[in-house]
C-alpha positions as CSV (number, residue, x, y, z in Angstrom):
1,M,-34.6,-12.3,0.8
2,H,-31.9,-14.3,-1.0
3,N,-31.2,-11.3,-3.3
4,V,-30.6,-9.0,-0.3
5,T,-28.0,-11.5,1.1
6,L,-26.2,-11.7,-2.3
7,A,-26.2,-7.9,-2.6
8,L,-24.8,-7.5,1.0
9,Q,-22.1,-10.0,0.2
10,G,-21.1,-8.1,-2.9
11,A,-21.2,-4.8,-1.0
12,W,-18.9,-6.2,1.7
13,K,-16.3,-7.2,-1.0
14,V,-16.4,-3.8,-2.6
15,L,-16.1,-2.1,0.8
16,A,-13.1,-4.2,1.8
17,A,-11.3,-3.6,-1.6
18,S,-12.0,0.2,-1.4
19,L,-10.6,0.3,2.2
20,I,-7.5,-1.6,1.3
21,L,-6.7,0.1,-2.1
22,G,-8.4,3.4,-1.5
23,A,-7.2,4.2,2.0
24,G,-4.7,1.4,2.7
25,L,-2.1,2.2,0.1
26,P,-2.0,6.0,0.9
27,L,-1.8,5.1,4.6
28,I,1.2,2.8,4.0
29,F,2.8,5.5,1.9
30,A,2.3,8.1,4.7
31,F,3.9,5.7,7.2
32,G,6.8,5.4,4.7
33,I,7.2,9.1,4.5
34,R,7.1,9.3,8.3
35,S,9.7,6.5,8.6
36,L,11.9,8.2,6.1
37,A,11.8,11.4,8.3
38,W,12.6,9.3,11.3
39,G,15.5,7.6,9.5
40,S,17.1,10.9,8.4
41,G,16.9,12.4,11.9
42,G,16.9,16.0,12.7
43,E,20.6,17.0,13.1
44,A,20.3,19.8,10.5
45,E,17.4,21.3,12.4
46,V,18.3,23.5,15.4
47,H,15.5,24.1,17.9
48,A,14.9,27.4,19.6
49,T,16.8,26.2,22.6
50,G,19.9,25.6,20.5
51,V,19.7,21.9,20.9
52,S,19.8,19.8,17.7
53,G,17.1,17.3,16.8
54,P,17.3,13.5,17.2
55,K,20.1,11.6,15.5
56,A,19.6,9.7,12.3
57,N,18.2,6.1,12.6
58,P,19.0,3.7,9.7
59,A,16.2,1.4,10.7
60,G,13.7,4.1,9.7
61,T,15.1,4.4,6.2
62,V,15.0,0.6,5.8
63,L,11.4,0.5,7.0
64,A,10.5,3.4,4.7
65,W,11.9,1.5,1.6
66,I,10.0,-1.7,2.6
67,L,6.8,0.3,2.9
68,F,7.4,2.0,-0.5
69,I,8.0,-1.4,-2.1
70,I,4.7,-2.6,-0.7
71,V,2.9,0.4,-2.2
72,L,4.6,0.0,-5.6
73,A,3.7,-3.7,-5.6
74,G,0.0,-2.8,-5.0
75,V,0.1,-0.3,-7.8
76,A,1.7,-2.8,-10.1
77,L,-0.9,-5.4,-9.3
78,G,-3.7,-2.9,-9.9
79,I,-2.3,-2.0,-13.3
80,T,-1.7,-5.7,-14.2
81,Y,-5.3,-6.4,-13.3
82,V,-6.7,-3.6,-15.5
83,V,-4.5,-4.6,-18.4
84,A,-5.2,-8.3,-18.1
85,T,-9.0,-7.6,-18.0
86,G,-8.6,-5.4,-21.1
87,F,-7.0,-8.3,-23.0
88,G,-9.8,-10.7,-21.9
89,K,-7.7,-12.5,-19.3
90,V,-8.3,-13.2,-15.6
91,M,-5.9,-12.6,-12.8
92,S,-6.2,-15.2,-10.1
93,F,-4.5,-15.6,-6.7
94,D,-4.8,-19.4,-6.5
95,H,-1.2,-19.6,-5.4
96,I,1.0,-17.3,-3.4
97,Y,1.8,-15.1,-6.4
98,P,-0.8,-13.8,-8.9
99,T,-1.2,-15.6,-12.3
100,I,-2.9,-14.5,-15.5
101,H,-5.2,-17.0,-17.2
102,S,-7.5,-17.0,-20.2
103,K,-11.2,-16.8,-19.5
């Protein structure tokens, strides 16, 4: 029974990582694209009634860039982890920022 508990603990960690990296980063990127569209407004688009779309909102553009930076940081951390593992190193999150240590 102890082996089943260990297997479920490992499966939970894999599930959490896959949700964060597999679905989380694309979701954040999609929100960034949506925020960018909100930030640019719709003045160039004229509706069928002849009324232009909503005005541009600079807060949407700032939010979009923040979300894009979060996605790029996640990708950079993933690449760093893969490269560090290839060189026989370990990346740890003992502090606020990630550090690479020898095994």
